[in-house]
N, C-alpha and C positions, 0 to 999 in steps of 0.2 A: 745243620738243625734237622730234626726230624722231618719228614715229608720229600727230602732231598733222594736222589736214586744213588742207591749204591751196588756196585757188582761184587757178590758174595761168589767165590770160587771152593769147591770140595763141597758142595750141600748134600753131597749125598753119604757124606762120612759123619763120623759120631761128634764132632765138634762142628762142623760145617752146620749140619741140619741145626742143630742148637742155637747157632749164630743167627742163622735164618729167622727161625721164630721169635729170637729177643729181639732183633732189627725191625721185624714187622710190629712187634708188641709195642718197641719205643716210638712205631710212627712213619719209620723209614719206607720209602718204595725200595723194594729189591729187584734186580735182575740177578737169579738164579744160574751159573754157569754149570752144565752137566757134561757129561761124555756123550753119556747113551740116553737117546729121547725117550726110552720107556721109563726112565727113572723119576720122568715129571709125574707120571702116575702115581709112584709110590709116595713121592713128595706129597700132592695133593690129598692123597688117601690119609693122611695120618691124622688123629684125634686134634692135634695142636693146630694144625692148618685150618681144619674144616672149622674149629671153634673161631679162628680170627677172622676168616671169610675175607682175605683180602684183596679180593678182586683181581681189580687194573694194577693194583698196589705189586704184584707179583707176577714177573714175567720168567721167560725162560730163553736162556741161550745156549746152543750146541757148541761146544769146544773138544772136537773128538781126540784130538791129540795136543797135549800142552808143550809138548817140546818143540813143535812144528815153526817155522819160521811165520812170526807175524799171528799165532796163534788167537791172541786175544784183540786184534787190531779193531774187529768190528765190536767185539762185547764191550769196549771200554767207552764207546763214543756215548757222548750224552750222561754217563755219570761225574758224580762229585767225588763221590768215595769208593774206594776198592777194597775189599778183606779178603786177602789172599790166603788161601788155606790148604788149597791141594797140593798135594807132594805124596810121594811114594811112603809106603807104610814098610815095618821090615817084617816081612811075612815068611815064617819058617819055611816056605814051599820055595823060595830064592835060592838057586843054588850059585855056589861060591864065583862060577864063572859068569855069572849074571848080574854081580854086583855092583858095577859100574854101570852097565846098560840100563839096569831096571830099579836102581837105587840113585846112585852118585848124578850121574849125568843128567837123568830127569829133574832132580831136586834143583841142581843150579840152573838148567835151561828154562825150566818151567818159571822160575822165581825172574831170571834176569828177562827173559821174555815176556813177561808180564810188564816189568819198569820200564822195556823198551817202547813197548804198545803205548802204555801210558803217557810217555815222556815223548811220542808223537802226535800227542792229544791235548787240547787245550781245554781247560776247566777242571780238570781234577785237581783238589785239595791235598787229599791225605791217602796213603795206603798203609793200612793194618796188614802186617805180615805173621803169619803161625812160624815161629822160628819152634826152638825146642831147647830145654835147659842144656842139654848135650852139646850144644853148640858153643858153649862156652865154660863148662865143665869139663875137667881133665877126662878122657876115656876111660884112663886106668881107675879113676874112681868109681867108676859104675861096675868095675871087676875085681877090686879089691880093697880092702880099709883105708881108709884115710880120713885125718883128722883136719884137712883144708876147709874151709867156709867159703861157699862159692857165693857170689852176688853178680849184680850186673857188670861189676868191672872187671870180672875174670874173664881171663881169655885161655883159647888153648889151639894146639896145630893137632891136627889128625895123624893116627898113627899109620906107619908106612906099610902097603901091602905087601904079601898078602893078608888078608884078613882072616882071624880066627874063628869069625861067627857074624852070622848076617847082621848082628844088634852093632858091632865095630863098624860094618860098612854103613849101617844106617845112621851113627855117630859123624862119620866122616862126611856124609851127604849133608848133614844138617850144618856141620862147621864150613862146609865149603860154599853151600849157599847165602852162610850168614855173611861170611867174607866176601863174596862176590855183590851181595846187596851193599856193603858198605863201600867197596871199590866202585860201584855204580854210583853212587851219590857222591864221591870224592871226584870223578872224573867228570861226569854230564852235568852234576849242579840242576838237577831238576826243578820244575817251578813246585812241583808236591813235594809235601814232607814224607816222613815214614816212620810208623810206631812198629815195634816189634814184641810180640808178645811170645814167651818162652816157658810154656809149661812144663811139668816134669808128667809123671806118667799119669795120664787122664783116667778118671774111674767115676762111672755114673750110668744112669738109665739113657739107652741108646733107642729112641722111640723109632728107629727105622728097623731095629731087630725084631721080627714078628714071630720066629721060630726060637722056642726056648733052648733048641739045641744047640743054637749060635751064641747064646749069651755070654760063652767065655771068649766069642772073638775080641782080637784086638787086645787091649791094655786092662778092658774090664776081668780077663780071665786072671791078673794076678792077685786081684781081690778075692774072687769067686770059686776059682779052681778049689781052695781049701773046703770053701763051705760043701762042694758037690762030693767031697772026700777025696778029692785029688792031691797029689804031692807034685810041687813045683821046685825049681830050681832057685838057688840063693840069686837075690835080686834087691839092686839098691833100693833103699827104702825112703822115697820119695813121691808123692800123688797129689792129685789136686782134684776137684770134683768138676764136671763136667760144665754145671751150670756156672761156677765161676768163673771157668775160661771163657765160656761164650760172652758172659756180662762184661768181661774185661775189652774184649773183642770191639762189641760195638759201643763202650764206654771210650774206647781210644780215637773214637772219631770225633770227637768233641774238641775243637782247637784249644781249650784251655789245658788240654793233655800235653806237656811238653815235647815237642816236634823231633823229630830223630832219636827217639830215646828206646831204649829197650826196659822189658820188665819180665821179670821171674815170676813165673805163677806156681805156687807150692805152699801146701798147708803143713799145719804141724811144727812152724818154729823150728828151732834148731835140733828138736827132737825127730823132726820127720816123720816117716812112716814105719809103723810094724806090721808087717802082714802078717803074720801069725795072730793077731787080735781081732781079724776078721770072723773065727769062729766063735770067738767070746761075745763079739757083737751081736751076731746072728743068734746065738744062744739066748741071751738076754732081751734082743729085741722080738724074736720070731720062734718063742717057744714051742708054740702048739704045732708049727712046721717042722722042727726039729724033732718033738715026740713023735710025730706021725711018719718020721723017714721020710718026707718030703726032701729035707734038706740034711743030706748024711751028716757033715759038719764035722767031718774026722780029719780031714786034709790038713798039710802044713806047707809051708811058704816061707823059707829061712829068709831074715832080712840082712843086708849089707848095710849098716848103719852110715848114713850120708847125710852132710850138714850144709843145708841151704839157707840163705837168708831172703826173704823175699818179702821184706817189710816195706822196700821203696814202692813196690805194687801195691800193699793195702792201704799204704797212708795216702798215695797218689789218686787210686779210683775209690776211695773212701769205705771200704768194706773189708772185712776180715773174711779169710778163707774158710770155707766149712771143712769140717775135721774128717778124718779117715772114717770115724763111724756114721756120719751122713753121707758120705760116699759110698760104703758097703750097703747101707739100708736102701738107698736109692737103686740098687742093682738088683739087692735082694727082692725089694717089693715086685719091682718089674719082672723079675722071673717068676713071682708066684702069681702074678698076674697074667703071663701068657700061659699056664700052665691050668690057669682058671680055679686056683687052689682058694679055698673058702677060709682057710687058717691064716693066721698073723702070728 
């Protein structure tokens, strides 16, 4: 229940920061795990945290290396819940020879290490883990057209190395981490239970981005590059608003949510996301910024249709996922805010 202490990892990231804010709003006390002590200042400087004025309800713990043995041993002491979000992202700067060391191994070791630390600590009731839809949907479905409908019962195996692209290695990391989690539960039978949240591409305002030049960092670039007049590569059409992802993570701590369950987080129903509609959404909702040339709005992002059934999560958590239109509007409004633009 709110006021209980929850450890949240990855709080300097797109999802993690929003989860931190939502947890505080619902009354939880939060211990935020960060790697770099200087990031504490960045978090405390945000408008959301200042408005909440959490005081002693927000504390920080430094975990410099999530793959180290016992990395979370101290961080988990005294907490009732854990929301484990920290995991490597598929950055284009990662070279092929680094896929194993920079993506796959850290994803597995970071997750299993958290589970091991929690297993050695009394009093922990539940861990919510950020997985990904790529952990259960066929990797090839993200690379070529598929008529298959994916849901929480779907399973997949990683493609064999060498990996053709950093995204394929990322898929492998999520598949491996998810399987390692299941194996840990089967073998160790921990006192806590686990809920895994599996979002698709996450779109929405990232309050920690304060430089408009970084607005396309991460998956927000899929929706916003065309708005900036850039052309992107064909990408699977599946997305979810960051607000919905954060809300589901915090709600997952409620014991009413079925233990040891997986939930796909994805908007748009079976139609999914059509990336190219971002420019239409911006033209309709921000006409003055387009007319002024602030938003070039002439780029393209071809869509690879993908069918994902996320009805289980919507029914369980009791809300409908926000549309792609709301996702695009969120990023666009943030961008204009960062520019100090007076048009809308």
